[in-house]
TORMIKE-356761 format. One record per residue (C-alpha): residue number from 1; residue in three letters; z, y, x. Coordinates in steps of 0.02 Angstrom, whole numbers, plus 50000, padded with zeros to 5 digits. Layout:
NUM/Ala/Z/Y/X;
...
//
This chain:
1/Met/49557/49782/51150;
2/Asn/49574/49627/51258;
3/Gly/49611/49451/51194;
4/Arg/49799/49463/51225;
5/Asp/49813/49628/51131;
6/Arg/49709/49559/50987;
7/Lys/49825/49408/50976;
8/Leu/49979/49519/50975;
9/Ala/49901/49632/50843;
10/Val/49864/49484/50729;
11/Glu/50041/49421/50754;
12/Ala/50115/49593/50715;
13/Met/50014/49611/50555;
14/Ile/50064/49440/50490;
15/Ile/50247/49449/50539;
16/Ser/50270/49624/50468;
17/Ser/50198/49586/50297;
18/Ser/50303/49514/50157;
19/Glu/50143/49453/50070;
20/Pro/50006/49340/50140;
21/Val/49879/49441/50241;
22/Ser/49698/49392/50213;
23/Pro/49592/49346/50364;
24/Ser/49461/49469/50301;
25/Lys/49587/49614/50305;
26/Ile/49641/49569/50482;
27/Ala/49460/49550/50537;
28/Gln/49415/49719/50461;
29/Ile/49560/49809/50547;
30/Leu/49522/49731/50717;
31/Ser/49331/49732/50699;
32/Ile/49319/49545/50730;
33/Thr/49260/49397/50625;
34/Glu/49368/49293/50509;
35/Glu/49330/49143/50620;
36/Glu/49404/49238/50767;
37/Val/49559/49274/50663;
38/Asp/49576/49089/50621;
39/Ala/49559/49044/50806;
40/Ile/49691/49172/50854;
41/Val/49811/49103/50724;
42/Asp/49780/48926/50788;
43/Ala/49818/48985/50966;
44/Leu/49977/49073/50908;
45/Asn/50037/48916/50819;
46/Glu/50006/48813/50976;
47/Glu/50116/48935/51073;
48/Tyr/50249/48932/50936;
49/Ala/50257/48741/50926;
50/Ala/50365/48723/51080;
51/Ser/50473/48877/51071;
52/Arg/50485/48957/50898;
53/Ser/50575/48922/50735;
54/Phe/50424/48978/50633;
55/Arg/50238/48954/50617;
56/Ile/50096/49041/50528;
57/Glu/50024/48954/50375;
58/Lys/49879/48997/50261;
59/Val/49938/49018/50082;
60/Ser/49866/49109/49932;
61/Gly/49711/49149/50034;
62/Gly/49806/49236/50173;
63/Tyr/49920/49208/50322;
64/Lys/50109/49213/50312;
65/Thr/50250/49160/50427;
66/Phe/50361/49016/50375;
67/Ile/50521/48954/50452;
68/Ile/50503/48772/50502;
69/Pro/50615/48653/50403;
70/Pro/50756/48622/50528;
71/Tyr/50794/48809/50532;
72/Gly/50762/48860/50351;
73/Gln/50945/48845/50303;
74/Tyr/50992/48974/50435;
75/Ala/50859/49097/50379;
76/Arg/50916/49080/50197;
77/Ala/51098/49103/50248;
78/Ile/51064/49269/50335;
79/Ser/50935/49337/50212;
80/Gly/51028/49286/50056;
81/Val/50867/49213/49987;
82/Ala/50901/49056/49889;
83/Lys/50781/48915/49856;
84/Ile/50702/48927/49685;
85/Lys/50787/48798/49576;
86/Leu/50697/48741/49420;
87/Ser/50760/48634/49278;
88/Arg/50661/48480/49232;
89/Ser/50592/48567/49077;
90/Thr/50542/48721/49177;
91/Leu/50460/48615/49310;
92/Gln/50363/48519/49177;
93/Thr/50301/48680/49098;
94/Leu/50254/48750/49268;
95/Ala/50157/48591/49310;
96/Ile/50063/48601/49145;
97/Ile/50016/48782/49178;
98/Ala/49966/48743/49358;
99/Tyr/49856/48594/49315;
100/Glu/49788/48650/49147;
101/Gly/49787/48839/49166;
102/Pro/49733/48958/49106;
103/Ile/49822/48889/48954;
104/Ser/49900/48957/48794;
105/Lys/50080/48931/48738;
106/Val/50013/48838/48586;
107/Arg/49928/48711/48701;
108/Ile/50082/48699/48815;
109/Asn/50192/48664/48663;
110/Ala/50069/48532/48603;
111/Ile/50073/48444/48771;
112/Lys/50263/48453/48788;
113/Gly/50302/48424/48604;
114/Val/50433/48563/48603;
115/Asp/50438/48753/48599;
116/Ser/50418/48823/48775;
117/Ser/50449/49008/48737;
118/His/50611/49020/48836;
119/Thr/50541/48924/48984;
120/Ile/50384/49030/48989;
121/Lys/50490/49188/48983;
122/Asn/50592/49125/49133;
123/Leu/50436/49080/49232;
124/Leu/50364/49254/49198;
125/Glu/50527/49335/49258;
126/Met/50522/49229/49417;
127/Gly/50344/49285/49448;
128/Leu/50278/49107/49456;
129/Ile/50158/49131/49308;
130/Lys/50067/49279/49233;
131/Val/49975/49325/49074;
132/Val/49787/49324/49102;
133/Gly/49722/49358/48927;
134/Arg/49723/49300/48749;
135/Ala/49656/49142/48668;
136/Asp/49542/49148/48516;
137/Gly/49693/49137/48402;
138/Gly/49771/49287/48489;
139/Ser/49906/49192/48583;
140/Leu/49937/49238/48764;
141/Val/49856/49135/48901;
142/Tyr/49950/49096/49062;
143/Gln/49911/49040/49238;
144/Val/50008/49023/49400;
145/Thr/50024/49171/49519;
146/Asp/50000/49193/49706;
147/Lys/50190/49182/49719;
148/Phe/50178/49004/49650;
149/Phe/50055/48958/49788;
150/Ser/50160/49047/49919;
151/Val/50321/48959/49865;
152/Leu/50233/48791/49876;
153/Gly/50145/48836/50038;
154/Ile/49971/48799/49972;
155/Asn/49811/48896/49940;
156/Ser/49754/48817/49779;
157/Ile/49787/48684/49648;
158/Asp/49655/48579/49735;
159/Glu/49772/48561/49884;
160/Leu/49911/48503/49769;
161/Ile/49795/48374/49693;
162/Ser/49732/48314/49863;
163/Glu/49913/48296/49925;
164/Lys/49953/48190/49772;
165/Glu/49804/48076/49804;
166/Gln/49849/48041/49987;
//
């Protein structure tokens, strides 16, 4: 497979997947290194910069296509996908889980000073958090999901913290 075909194969895999595709999976399928995958993605994004409404970003440990901001409203209009809207209380709970997680509901309630049961239920239904075990007292322990990272367009909480510090 020549360089052009490899580039088109990487593009096809990323565009066709609804979930982030890991560089290791792409490398395995194409029998190349992860560094070569990263270089191909960089080259694709350079090509896209002048003539496409999307780019490839690394989120949740994998690559996914994202519509660039000026065109997002059109993509949402045709796909029927709405932006996720969160109430202030829900956003606060999500932030606590993101920064403190894995964390129990008891601890979340202690930080917020109110019962978070309804908010936690909503975040579970949205797929932004998940149960990852039980605390010593038997209460469920939560942490954010890959969907959370994908929605924010980041790979980890560390990126969120580093963005805040800049």
